[in-house]
C-alpha positions as CSV (number, residue, x, y, z in Angstrom):
1,X,14.8,3.0,1.5
2,X,11.7,-0.2,2.7
3,X,9.6,3.2,3.7
4,X,9.6,4.5,0.0
5,X,9.1,1.4,-1.6
6,X,6.0,0.8,0.8
7,X,5.1,4.1,-0.8
8,X,5.3,3.5,-3.9
9,X,2.7,0.3,-3.7
10,X,0.6,2.8,-2.0
11,X,0.5,5.2,-5.3
12,X,0.5,1.9,-7.4
13,X,-3.1,1.0,-5.5
14,X,-3.9,4.9,-5.7
15,X,-3.2,4.6,-9.1
16,X,-5.5,1.4,-10.6
17,X,-8.0,2.7,-8.4
18,X,-7.9,0.4,-5.3
19,X,-7.6,2.9,-2.5
20,X,-8.1,7.1,-1.9
21,X,-5.4,9.6,-1.5
22,X,-6.4,9.8,2.3
23,X,-6.2,6.3,2.6
24,X,-3.0,6.3,1.3
25,X,-1.4,9.0,3.2
26,X,-3.1,7.7,6.6
27,X,-1.1,4.8,6.3
28,X,2.3,6.8,5.5
29,X,1.7,9.0,8.9
30,X,0.6,5.4,11.0
31,X,4.3,4.5,9.6
32,X,5.7,7.8,10.0
33,X,5.1,7.7,13.6
34,X,6.5,4.4,14.3
35,X,4.3,1.3,13.0
36,X,6.8,-0.8,11.3
37,X,4.4,-2.8,9.7
38,X,4.4,-3.3,5.8
39,X,2.6,-0.8,3.7
40,X,0.3,-3.5,2.2
41,X,-0.4,-5.5,5.0
42,X,-1.5,-2.3,6.9
43,X,-3.8,-1.8,4.1
44,X,-5.2,-5.4,4.2
45,X,-5.7,-5.1,7.8
46,X,-7.4,-1.8,7.8
47,X,-10.0,-3.5,5.4
48,X,-8.0,-0.8,2.2
49,X,-7.5,-3.6,0.1
50,X,-8.3,-7.5,0.1
51,X,-5.4,-9.6,0.0
52,X,-6.3,-10.6,-4.1
53,X,-5.6,-7.1,-5.3
54,X,-2.4,-6.9,-3.6
55,X,-1.1,-9.9,-5.0
56,X,-2.7,-8.8,-9.0
57,X,-1.1,-5.3,-8.3
58,X,2.2,-7.0,-7.4
59,X,1.9,-9.4,-10.0
60,X,1.9,-7.0,-12.2
61,X,5.1,-4.5,-11.2
62,X,7.1,-7.5,-11.1
63,X,5.9,-8.5,-14.8
64,X,7.6,-5.0,-16.0
């Protein structure tokens, strides 16, 4: 269940232009290989998205 939610976060960040398809796919691939970190945490650690952008996106999801 959590994995599907993380993939949706990736798709949302892709949709708003915060990440590229390649970046999203790379994180999903790493998760499938056993990295259990959350998508957003990995995206920030890899330098693909800054904390402010991630928080703004997550807050916008909660308002819907």
